[in-house]
C-alpha positions as CSV (number, residue, x, y, z in Angstrom):
1,L,26.2,-50.3,31.0
2,T,25.2,-50.1,27.4
3,M,27.8,-49.0,24.8
4,S,26.1,-46.2,23.0
5,P,27.6,-44.5,19.9
6,A,28.7,-41.6,22.2
7,M,30.5,-43.9,24.5
8,W,32.3,-45.7,21.6
9,K,33.6,-42.2,20.6
10,W,34.9,-41.3,24.0
11,T,36.9,-44.4,24.3
12,C,39.1,-42.9,21.7
13,L,39.8,-39.6,23.6
14,V,42.9,-40.2,25.7
15,S,45.0,-41.6,22.9
16,H,44.7,-42.5,19.3
17,L,43.7,-46.2,19.5
18,L,43.8,-48.8,16.8
19,L,41.7,-51.9,16.9
20,S,44.0,-54.9,17.3
21,T,43.4,-58.5,16.3
22,T,40.7,-60.2,18.4
23,V,40.9,-63.7,19.8
24,S,37.9,-66.1,19.5
25,P,36.8,-68.2,22.4
26,L,38.7,-71.1,20.9
27,G,41.9,-69.1,20.8
28,R,42.0,-68.8,16.9
29,Q,43.3,-65.5,15.6
30,Q,40.6,-63.6,13.7
31,P,41.5,-61.3,10.8
32,P,41.9,-57.7,11.9
33,H,39.1,-55.3,11.2
34,P,39.6,-52.5,8.7
35,K,40.9,-49.4,10.4
36,R,38.1,-47.0,11.4
37,P,38.4,-43.2,11.2
38,F,38.3,-42.3,14.9
39,I,37.0,-38.9,16.1
40,T,39.7,-37.2,18.1
41,F,40.1,-34.1,20.3
42,T,43.3,-32.2,21.0
43,G,43.7,-29.8,23.9
44,E,44.6,-26.1,23.7
45,Q,48.0,-26.0,25.2
46,A,51.3,-28.0,25.0
47,E,51.1,-28.8,28.7
48,G,47.5,-29.8,28.6
49,N,47.8,-33.5,29.3
50,F,44.5,-35.2,29.8
51,N,44.1,-36.7,33.3
52,H,40.5,-37.8,33.8
53,L,37.3,-38.3,31.8
54,V,33.7,-38.7,32.9
55,V,30.5,-39.0,30.8
56,D,27.1,-37.7,31.8
57,E,25.0,-40.9,31.4
58,R,21.9,-38.7,30.9
59,T,23.1,-36.4,28.1
60,G,26.2,-38.1,26.7
61,H,28.3,-34.9,27.4
62,I,31.9,-35.6,28.1
63,Y,33.9,-33.8,30.9
64,L,37.6,-33.9,30.5
65,G,40.0,-33.0,33.3
66,A,43.4,-31.7,32.0
67,V,46.3,-29.7,33.2
68,N,45.0,-26.2,33.9
69,R,41.7,-26.9,32.1
70,I,38.3,-28.6,32.4
71,Y,36.6,-29.2,29.1
72,K,33.0,-30.0,28.4
73,L,32.6,-31.8,25.0
74,S,29.7,-32.9,23.0
75,S,29.3,-36.6,22.2
76,D,31.1,-36.1,18.9
77,L,34.0,-34.3,20.7
78,K,33.2,-30.7,19.9
79,V,34.2,-28.2,22.6
80,L,31.1,-26.7,24.3
81,V,32.7,-25.0,27.3
82,T,36.2,-24.5,28.8
83,H,37.0,-23.7,32.4
84,E,40.5,-22.6,33.4
85,T,41.9,-24.0,36.7
86,G,45.5,-22.7,36.6
87,P,48.3,-22.0,36.6
88,D,48.7,-20.0,39.8
89,D,51.4,-19.0,42.3
90,D,52.0,-21.9,44.7
91,N,54.6,-24.0,46.5
92,P,53.9,-27.6,47.5
93,K,55.7,-27.0,50.8
94,C,53.1,-24.5,51.9
95,Y,50.7,-26.2,54.4
96,P,48.2,-25.0,55.1
97,P,48.3,-23.2,51.7
98,R,49.0,-19.4,51.6
99,I,45.3,-18.7,51.1
100,V,44.9,-19.8,54.7
101,Q,48.1,-18.5,56.3
102,T,51.3,-16.8,55.3
103,C,53.9,-19.1,53.7
104,N,57.6,-18.2,53.7
105,E,58.4,-20.6,50.8
106,P,59.0,-18.9,47.4
107,L,56.0,-19.0,45.2
108,T,56.2,-19.8,41.5
109,P,53.7,-20.2,38.7
110,T,52.4,-23.8,39.1
111,N,50.3,-25.9,36.9
112,N,47.0,-27.3,38.2
113,I,46.9,-31.1,37.4
114,N,43.4,-32.5,37.6
115,K,43.5,-35.3,40.2
116,M,39.8,-36.2,40.5
117,L,36.7,-35.6,38.4
118,L,33.2,-36.7,39.5
119,I,29.7,-36.0,38.4
120,D,27.3,-35.2,41.3
121,Y,24.1,-36.0,39.5
122,K,21.9,-35.1,42.5
123,E,23.0,-31.5,42.5
124,N,23.8,-31.2,38.8
125,R,27.5,-30.3,39.4
126,L,31.0,-31.4,38.6
127,I,33.5,-32.0,41.4
128,A,37.0,-31.1,40.0
129,C,39.9,-31.5,42.3
130,G,43.4,-30.3,41.3
131,S,47.0,-30.3,42.6
132,L,47.2,-26.6,43.5
133,Y,47.1,-25.6,47.2
134,Q,47.3,-29.2,48.5
135,G,44.3,-30.5,46.7
136,I,41.6,-27.8,46.4
137,C,38.3,-28.8,44.7
138,K,36.0,-26.7,42.6
139,L,32.3,-27.4,42.2
140,L,31.2,-26.5,38.7
141,R,27.7,-26.3,37.2
142,L,27.3,-29.1,34.6
143,D,25.6,-26.9,32.1
144,D,28.2,-24.1,31.7
145,L,31.0,-25.0,34.1
146,F,30.2,-21.9,36.1
147,K,32.0,-22.1,39.5
148,L,29.4,-22.8,42.2
149,G,32.0,-23.0,45.0
150,E,35.6,-23.6,45.9
151,P,36.0,-24.4,49.6
152,F,39.5,-23.5,50.8
153,H,39.4,-22.0,54.4
154,K,39.5,-25.2,56.5
155,K,42.0,-28.0,56.9
156,E,39.4,-30.5,55.6
157,H,39.3,-28.7,52.3
158,Y,42.8,-29.8,51.3
159,L,42.3,-33.4,50.1
160,S,45.7,-34.5,48.9
161,G,49.2,-33.2,48.6
162,V,50.2,-35.6,45.9
163,N,50.7,-33.8,42.5
164,E,50.4,-36.7,40.2
165,S,47.2,-37.6,38.3
166,G,45.9,-41.0,39.4
167,S,46.7,-40.4,43.1
168,V,43.2,-39.7,44.3
169,F,39.9,-41.7,43.9
170,G,36.5,-40.7,45.0
171,V,33.1,-42.5,45.3
172,I,29.8,-40.7,45.8
173,V,27.2,-42.4,48.0
174,S,23.8,-40.8,47.2
175,Y,20.7,-40.5,49.4
176,S,17.2,-39.4,48.7
177,N,16.4,-37.7,52.0
178,M,19.8,-36.3,53.2
179,D,23.1,-34.9,52.0
180,D,25.3,-37.3,50.0
181,K,28.7,-38.6,51.1
182,L,32.0,-38.5,49.2
183,F,34.5,-41.3,50.1
184,I,38.0,-40.0,49.2
185,A,41.0,-42.3,49.0
186,T,44.5,-40.8,48.3
187,A,48.2,-41.5,48.4
188,V,49.7,-39.2,51.1
189,D,53.3,-38.8,49.9
190,G,54.9,-39.0,53.3
191,K,52.4,-36.5,54.9
192,P,50.2,-38.7,57.0
193,E,49.8,-36.1,59.6
194,Y,48.1,-33.8,57.1
195,F,46.0,-36.2,55.0
196,P,44.0,-39.3,55.9
197,T,44.6,-42.0,53.3
198,I,40.9,-42.7,53.2
199,S,37.9,-40.7,54.6
200,S,34.2,-40.0,54.1
201,R,33.2,-36.4,53.6
202,K,29.9,-34.4,53.5
203,L,28.6,-33.3,50.1
204,T,26.3,-30.4,51.1
205,K,23.5,-29.2,48.8
206,N,24.9,-25.7,49.0
207,S,28.2,-25.7,47.1
208,E,29.5,-22.7,49.3
209,A,28.4,-24.2,52.6
210,D,30.9,-24.2,55.5
211,G,30.5,-27.9,56.0
212,M,31.4,-29.0,52.4
213,F,34.0,-31.8,52.5
214,A,33.9,-31.9,56.3
215,Y,34.3,-35.4,57.8
216,V,31.0,-37.2,58.2
217,F,31.9,-37.6,61.8
218,H,34.7,-36.2,63.9
219,D,35.3,-35.9,67.6
220,E,38.3,-36.0,69.9
221,F,38.7,-39.8,69.6
222,V,36.9,-41.1,66.5
223,A,36.5,-39.8,62.9
224,S,35.4,-41.0,59.6
225,M,38.9,-41.6,58.4
226,I,42.0,-43.9,58.4
227,K,45.4,-42.4,58.8
228,I,48.7,-44.1,58.2
229,P,50.6,-44.2,61.5
230,S,54.0,-42.5,61.5
231,D,55.5,-45.8,62.9
232,T,54.8,-47.4,59.6
233,F,57.4,-45.2,57.9
234,T,60.1,-46.4,60.2
235,I,59.5,-49.9,58.8
236,I,58.9,-49.0,55.2
237,P,60.2,-45.4,54.6
238,D,58.5,-44.9,51.3
239,F,55.2,-46.5,52.3
240,D,52.0,-45.3,50.6
241,I,48.7,-46.7,49.4
242,Y,48.0,-46.2,45.7
243,Y,44.3,-46.3,44.8
244,I,43.7,-47.8,41.4
245,Y,39.8,-48.0,41.4
246,G,36.8,-47.5,43.5
247,F,33.1,-48.2,43.4
248,S,30.0,-48.8,45.6
249,S,27.9,-52.0,45.6
250,G,25.1,-52.9,48.0
251,N,25.8,-51.6,51.5
252,F,29.6,-51.2,50.9
253,V,32.2,-48.9,49.3
254,Y,35.2,-50.6,47.8
255,F,38.7,-49.4,46.7
256,L,41.3,-51.4,44.9
257,T,44.8,-50.6,46.0
258,L,48.5,-51.3,45.5
259,Q,50.8,-51.0,48.5
260,P,54.3,-52.0,49.6
261,E,55.0,-54.5,52.4
262,M,58.0,-56.4,53.8
263,I,58.1,-60.1,53.3
264,S,60.6,-62.8,54.1
265,P,61.4,-64.9,51.0
266,P,61.6,-68.7,51.5
267,G,64.9,-69.7,52.9
268,S,66.0,-66.1,53.6
269,T,66.6,-64.4,56.9
270,T,66.2,-60.9,55.6
271,K,63.1,-59.2,54.5
272,E,62.5,-57.6,51.1
273,Q,60.0,-55.0,49.9
274,V,57.3,-56.1,47.5
275,Y,54.0,-54.7,46.3
276,T,50.6,-56.3,47.1
277,S,47.3,-55.6,45.5
278,K,44.5,-55.4,48.0
279,L,40.7,-54.7,48.0
280,V,39.5,-52.4,50.8
281,R,35.9,-52.6,51.9
282,L,33.9,-50.2,54.1
283,C,30.2,-50.0,55.1
284,K,28.6,-46.9,53.6
285,E,27.0,-46.0,57.0
286,D,30.1,-46.6,59.1
287,T,31.0,-43.2,60.5
288,A,33.8,-44.6,62.7
289,F,35.4,-46.9,60.0
290,N,35.2,-49.9,62.2
291,S,34.2,-51.9,59.1
292,Y,37.5,-51.4,57.4
293,V,38.8,-54.7,55.9
294,E,41.6,-55.4,53.5
295,V,41.9,-58.6,51.4
296,P,44.9,-59.3,49.1
297,I,43.9,-60.1,45.5
298,G,45.9,-61.6,42.6
299,C,45.9,-63.9,39.6
300,E,47.9,-66.9,38.4
301,K,48.1,-68.7,35.1
302,N,50.4,-71.6,34.1
303,G,52.5,-71.0,37.3
304,V,53.0,-67.3,36.5
305,E,52.0,-64.9,39.3
306,Y,50.3,-61.6,38.3
307,R,50.2,-59.5,41.4
308,L,50.6,-55.8,40.3
309,L,47.2,-54.3,39.8
310,Q,47.0,-51.9,36.8
311,A,43.3,-51.2,36.3
312,A,39.8,-52.5,37.2
313,Y,36.2,-52.1,36.2
314,L,32.9,-53.2,37.8
315,S,30.3,-54.8,35.5
316,K,27.5,-57.3,35.7
317,A,28.0,-61.0,34.8
318,G,25.4,-61.3,32.1
319,A,23.5,-64.6,31.4
320,I,26.2,-66.5,29.6
321,L,29.2,-65.7,31.8
322,A,27.0,-66.0,34.9
323,K,26.1,-69.6,33.9
324,S,29.7,-70.6,33.6
325,L,30.6,-69.0,36.9
326,G,27.6,-70.4,38.8
327,V,26.2,-66.9,39.7
328,G,23.2,-64.8,38.7
329,P,23.3,-62.5,35.6
330,E,22.9,-59.4,37.8
331,D,25.8,-60.4,40.1
332,D,28.7,-57.9,40.2
333,I,31.9,-58.9,38.4
334,L,35.3,-57.2,38.7
335,F,37.3,-57.1,35.6
336,T,40.9,-56.5,36.5
337,V,44.3,-56.1,34.8
338,F,47.5,-57.3,36.6
339,S,51.0,-57.2,35.4
340,K,53.5,-60.0,36.3
341,G,55.3,-60.2,39.6
342,Q,55.3,-58.1,42.8
343,K,58.4,-56.0,42.8
344,R,58.4,-53.3,40.2
345,K,55.5,-51.0,40.9
346,M,57.0,-48.0,39.0
347,K,58.3,-50.1,36.1
348,S,55.8,-53.0,35.6
349,L,56.8,-55.9,33.4
350,D,55.0,-56.2,30.0
351,E,53.5,-59.6,30.8
352,S,49.9,-58.9,32.0
353,A,46.7,-60.8,32.6
354,L,43.0,-59.9,32.4
355,C,41.3,-61.6,35.3
356,I,37.7,-61.6,36.7
357,F,36.5,-61.8,40.3
358,V,33.0,-62.5,41.5
359,L,32.4,-59.8,44.1
360,K,30.2,-62.1,46.2
361,N,33.1,-64.5,46.5
362,I,35.3,-61.8,47.9
363,N,32.6,-60.8,50.3
364,D,32.2,-64.4,51.5
365,R,35.9,-64.6,52.2
366,I,35.7,-61.4,54.2
367,K,32.7,-62.7,56.2
368,D,34.6,-66.0,57.0
369,R,37.5,-63.9,58.2
370,L,35.2,-61.7,60.4
371,Q,33.6,-64.8,61.9
372,S,36.9,-66.4,62.8
373,C,38.3,-63.2,64.3
374,Y,35.2,-62.7,66.4
375,R,35.7,-66.3,67.6
376,G,39.1,-65.0,68.9
377,E,41.1,-66.8,66.3
378,G,44.3,-65.3,64.9
379,T,45.5,-61.6,64.8
380,L,44.2,-58.5,63.0
381,D,46.7,-59.1,60.3
382,L,47.1,-55.5,59.2
383,A,50.8,-54.8,59.6
384,W,50.9,-51.3,58.2
385,L,48.1,-49.9,60.5
386,K,48.8,-51.7,63.7
387,V,52.6,-52.4,63.3
388,K,52.4,-55.0,66.0
389,D,50.3,-58.2,65.8
390,I,47.1,-57.7,67.9
391,P,45.1,-60.8,68.7
392,C,41.5,-61.1,67.7
393,S,39.0,-60.8,70.6
394,S,36.1,-63.2,71.1
395,A,32.6,-61.9,71.1
396,L,29.2,-63.7,71.0
397,L,27.4,-62.2,68.0
398,T,26.0,-63.2,64.6
399,I,28.0,-61.9,61.7
400,D,25.9,-61.8,58.5
401,D,26.6,-60.5,55.0
402,N,26.1,-56.8,56.0
403,F,28.0,-56.8,59.3
404,C,29.6,-53.3,59.8
405,G,32.1,-53.9,62.6
406,L,32.4,-52.8,66.3
407,D,35.0,-50.8,68.1
408,M,37.0,-54.1,68.5
409,N,38.7,-56.4,66.0
410,A,39.1,-53.4,63.6
411,P,40.6,-52.5,61.2
412,L,41.0,-56.1,60.0
413,G,43.2,-57.7,57.4
414,V,42.6,-61.0,55.5
415,S,45.9,-62.9,55.2
416,S,45.1,-65.4,52.4
417,M,44.8,-64.1,48.9
418,V,41.7,-64.3,46.8
419,R,42.6,-65.4,43.3
420,G,40.9,-64.2,40.2
421,L,40.0,-66.2,37.1
422,P,42.5,-65.5,34.3
423,I,40.7,-65.1,31.0
424,F,43.4,-63.5,28.7
425,T,47.1,-62.9,28.9
426,E,49.4,-60.5,26.9
427,D,53.1,-61.0,27.0
428,G,54.5,-58.1,24.8
429,D,52.2,-55.1,25.1
430,R,51.2,-54.6,28.7
431,M,47.4,-54.1,29.3
432,T,46.9,-50.8,31.2
433,S,43.1,-50.2,31.3
434,V,39.8,-52.0,31.0
435,I,36.1,-51.4,30.6
436,A,33.4,-54.1,30.3
437,Y,29.7,-54.3,29.7
438,V,26.9,-56.8,28.8
439,Y,25.6,-57.0,25.2
440,K,22.8,-59.5,24.3
441,N,23.7,-61.7,27.4
442,H,27.4,-61.7,26.4
443,S,30.1,-60.1,28.5
444,L,32.5,-57.9,26.5
445,A,35.7,-56.3,27.7
446,F,37.7,-53.5,26.0
447,V,41.3,-53.4,27.1
448,G,43.8,-50.6,26.4
449,T,47.5,-51.4,26.1
450,K,50.8,-49.6,26.8
451,S,51.4,-48.9,23.1
452,G,47.9,-47.5,22.5
453,K,46.1,-50.5,21.1
454,L,42.5,-51.3,21.9
455,K,41.6,-55.0,22.3
456,K,38.0,-56.1,22.2
């Protein structure tokens, strides 16, 4: 990723950011830069909070998902087109929504909160999913935001019942000779019978096609999805999986998550609920989701545990960082922000850490775990999905870097945590977002903070 002038401008969109003091590699404080006049954009309505932003890497145009609005902006933040998405009469208790069958709940004017915004480059369209009607998506033409399609007549067209922004994450997997796939990950808000927490869907060329958002594979026994079992809610009543980030690399799709689990503290006979950050990996071509693996991730510095994932971004190592890490300059590196502790998901502590992970190291840990499980060692270690411990089954086969699972020993959990390398900590102003790129062989990271500062 190269930071163009247009991209520098859009980093200023979501809040008015001020450049903070930078820290040199030796830890010395550098004098603050003079304040720069940032270009800003303000929405049309009081309720128009901004939820998501994507930049067309070909044109520099900015697409902004807001409450009741999708904006198309020029690279200098001038409005080019606006598309209204709401409000409309709705009730979150209507499932399926009233546009499919009659609903007896009272309908009231309801805002449409943008929950997911993706550019489908292959078909030159924007996928904009909102909170109305249990998560309906519009497909809009990139040029003028003309509505190409809005699938709503099948169960598969309702992607998520959660109304908050940040509850859904999508990753497009593109092919040259067939329809693309959309991997969707979402919190389910206590409705696991309606919504899979993770699934792969068809992205048809025709935006109005009947099969748009249908599961890549679905029969009576197997489908391209993972559902949270109802038994899980008897153990953790407010269980959900919160998806912080997603991306594809090589033959896999990855999601970074935050989820509750019950643990027994040392010396205690009772269990307590904590939150654990986990990386989820799936093969792109796995229609049955037999390749699903979870591995816990975290960070530690000077004896302080940073375990609550706040944000993440995939970048390349670059020559200088790669040399210090012992990897190649084109190797994938995950830049992550964690806050301190494990217990306060909704009210994270201000102490936070910026940590990096070499994706290859995580994949190596997953491969080791797969190899041991297929030797019949241990259990599947995925408490929320299996509830009971299920022993691994032995099978004679070779497991290489691209192994995609069988209908045994799946889904699989890795019990031991992969620790990131802490490169910066902030104790007073919690880091909440991160983006990184390589410039002249150097790795640079921009970090946003709770108070609206931007650290470079």
